[in-house]
SEVEX-885408 format. One record per residue (C-alpha): residue number from 1; x, y, z. Coordinates in pm, whole numbers. Example, Ala and Ser with C-alpha at 12.3 -4.5 7.8 and 13.67 -1.06 7.14 Angstrom:
2
<rec nr="1" xx="1230" yy="-450" zz="780"/>
<rec nr="2" xx="1367" yy="-106" zz="714"/>
This chain:
75
<rec nr="1" xx="23525" yy="14097" zz="5173"/>
<rec nr="2" xx="23380" yy="14349" zz="5412"/>
<rec nr="3" xx="23583" yy="14576" zz="5652"/>
<rec nr="4" xx="23331" yy="14490" zz="5910"/>
<rec nr="5" xx="23365" yy="14091" zz="5853"/>
<rec nr="6" xx="23427" yy="13924" zz="6238"/>
<rec nr="7" xx="23504" yy="14282" zz="6385"/>
<rec nr="8" xx="23303" yy="14340" zz="6678"/>
<rec nr="9" xx="23069" yy="14681" zz="6712"/>
<rec nr="10" xx="22833" yy="14809" zz="6958"/>
<rec nr="11" xx="22535" yy="14988" zz="6816"/>
<rec nr="12" xx="22329" yy="15216" zz="7063"/>
<rec nr="13" xx="21963" yy="15314" zz="7004"/>
<rec nr="14" xx="21934" yy="14959" zz="6802"/>
<rec nr="15" xx="21564" yy="14963" zz="6830"/>
<rec nr="16" xx="21465" yy="15187" zz="6561"/>
<rec nr="17" xx="21575" yy="15471" zz="6326"/>
<rec nr="18" xx="21938" yy="15525" zz="6234"/>
<rec nr="19" xx="22057" yy="15298" zz="6509"/>
<rec nr="20" xx="21827" yy="15016" zz="6376"/>
<rec nr="21" xx="21925" yy="15049" zz="6028"/>
<rec nr="22" xx="22302" yy="15067" zz="6121"/>
<rec nr="23" xx="22263" yy="14750" zz="6304"/>
<rec nr="24" xx="22130" yy="14578" zz="6017"/>
<rec nr="25" xx="22413" yy="14709" zz="5809"/>
<rec nr="26" xx="22682" yy="14583" zz="6019"/>
<rec nr="27" xx="22505" yy="14258" zz="6050"/>
<rec nr="28" xx="22497" yy="14212" zz="5655"/>
<rec nr="29" xx="22850" yy="14295" zz="5614"/>
<rec nr="30" xx="22921" yy="14009" zz="5881"/>
<rec nr="31" xx="22997" yy="14226" zz="6183"/>
<rec nr="32" xx="22942" yy="14060" zz="6556"/>
<rec nr="33" xx="22703" yy="14251" zz="6735"/>
<rec nr="34" xx="22626" yy="14421" zz="7058"/>
<rec nr="35" xx="22320" yy="14601" zz="7068"/>
<rec nr="36" xx="22135" yy="14858" zz="7317"/>
<rec nr="37" xx="21824" yy="15064" zz="7359"/>
<rec nr="38" xx="21611" yy="15161" zz="7621"/>
<rec nr="39" xx="21298" yy="15027" zz="7448"/>
<rec nr="40" xx="21338" yy="14636" zz="7521"/>
<rec nr="41" xx="21044" yy="14528" zz="7323"/>
<rec nr="42" xx="21147" yy="14700" zz="6984"/>
<rec nr="43" xx="21536" yy="14584" zz="7052"/>
<rec nr="44" xx="21413" yy="14218" zz="7093"/>
<rec nr="45" xx="21276" yy="14290" zz="6739"/>
<rec nr="46" xx="21587" yy="14423" zz="6598"/>
<rec nr="47" xx="21785" yy="14110" zz="6762"/>
<rec nr="48" xx="21540" yy="13904" zz="6598"/>
<rec nr="49" xx="21630" yy="14057" zz="6245"/>
<rec nr="50" xx="21999" yy="14043" zz="6304"/>
<rec nr="51" xx="21978" yy="13667" zz="6381"/>
<rec nr="52" xx="21740" yy="13609" zz="6102"/>
<rec nr="53" xx="22059" yy="13752" zz="5882"/>
<rec nr="54" xx="22275" yy="13467" zz="6027"/>
<rec nr="55" xx="22510" yy="13740" zz="6213"/>
<rec nr="56" xx="22663" yy="13695" zz="6534"/>
<rec nr="57" xx="22469" yy="13879" zz="6798"/>
<rec nr="58" xx="22692" yy="13918" zz="7113"/>
<rec nr="59" xx="22474" yy="14112" zz="7336"/>
<rec nr="60" xx="22121" yy="14257" zz="7347"/>
<rec nr="61" xx="22087" yy="14472" zz="7616"/>
<rec nr="62" xx="21782" yy="14705" zz="7726"/>
<rec nr="63" xx="21961" yy="15001" zz="7916"/>
<rec nr="64" xx="21955" yy="15358" zz="7942"/>
<rec nr="65" xx="22316" yy="15469" zz="7819"/>
<rec nr="66" xx="22273" yy="15802" zz="7997"/>
<rec nr="67" xx="22327" yy="15610" zz="8334"/>
<rec nr="68" xx="22713" yy="15549" zz="8412"/>
<rec nr="69" xx="22646" yy="15245" zz="8615"/>
<rec nr="70" xx="22449" yy="15075" zz="8353"/>
<rec nr="71" xx="22715" yy="15131" zz="8114"/>
<rec nr="72" xx="22980" yy="14978" zz="8369"/>
<rec nr="73" xx="22760" yy="14671" zz="8427"/>
<rec nr="74" xx="22743" yy="14632" zz="8018"/>
<rec nr="75" xx="23110" yy="14642" zz="8003"/>
């Protein structure tokens, strides 16, 4: 059994690189994911891959996490 099974995880930078790799690894471990990145198109690709793995995607939100107002709205 995975430590991340049914745990809620927020992954920033999930459109590519390390963030995407972390999001997909967590999805494979059964985590419930909220993902964000400033790049909406690539973020949607990651969201699609997560759903193809059968993982629960709680939120896929294109956002600039350096903007405090945006973070408050996401929360």
